[in-house]
N, C-alpha and C positions, 0 to 999 in steps of 0.2 A: 504494500499499500504506499502511496506517495506521501511525502511529508505534508504537502499542502492540504490534502484531503483530511488528514488527521487534525491538523491545525484549524481547519474550517469547522470541523465537527466540534472541537473543543471550544472554539469561539462562540458557536451557536449555543452550546450548553451553558457557557458562562454568561452570555447575554440574556438567555431565558431566565437563568437563575437571578441575575441582578434585576431584571424587570420584575420578576415575581417577588423579590425581596422588597423592592421599592413600593410596589403597588398593593401588596397583600395587607389585609387588615386582620387576618387570622393568624394566631401564633403558630399553629401547626403547619399551615402553608408556608410561613416564613422559614420554619425549620426545614421543610422539604426543599425550598429553594436554596437554602444554605448548603444542603447536601449536594445539589446540582453544581453549585460553584466549586465545592471541594472535589467533586469528580472531574470537572473540567481541568482543574489544576493537576490532578493526578494523571490525566491523559497527556498533559503537556510534559510532566516530569519524565514519564515512561518513554514518550516519543523522542524527546531530545536526548535522553540518555542512550537510547538505541541507535538513533541516527548519527550522533557525533562520535560516540566511543562505546561500542558495544562490549568492550572488555571490562570496563568499569561500571559498576552497578550503583553509582551514587544516586542517580534519578530514581531507580527502583527502590532503594532503601529509603530514601526520603518519602517516596510515595507510600511505603508501608507505615511510616510515622504519621502521615496525613490520614491514612485509613484508620489508624488507632485513635487519633483525635476525633475523627468523624464518628467512630463507634462510641466513644465516650459521650459525644454530644447527642447521639441518638439514644443513649441510655438515660442521660440526665435531663435532656430537654423535655421529654413528655412528663417526667416527674414534676419539674418546675411548672409546666403548663397546667397539670392537674391540680397542683397546690394553689396556683393563682385562680383557677376556676372554682375551687372549693371555697376560697376566701372572697372572691369578687363576683362570682356567678356569671362571669363573662371571660372569654379568651380573645376578645377583640383588642387589638394593639392600641387603638386610639381611645379606648375606654379604661384601660388599665394604667393608672398613674401610680406607680409603686411607692412614690415618695409621700403621697397623701394617704391617710387612713380612713 
């Protein structure tokens, strides 16, 4: 697969994630868009690592770290959202001001 095709795919995923993160009012949707952004970054790491120097695995190893961070976010994020829903009775971003009680 050519480098340009993979980079275009990664750019599409990144742009969709950024657009969804900016326009979403639901916290669950915002977390899903954040996962799209992290996946686009992982695609870039692996692609550039393979394209420029396939003997060194720096991009692949860094991608594993990003996957671990995304897994932690996927585990902790819904717990935070459910806690906010339990206290505020809403998971809309514009209605949840955590500084006020």
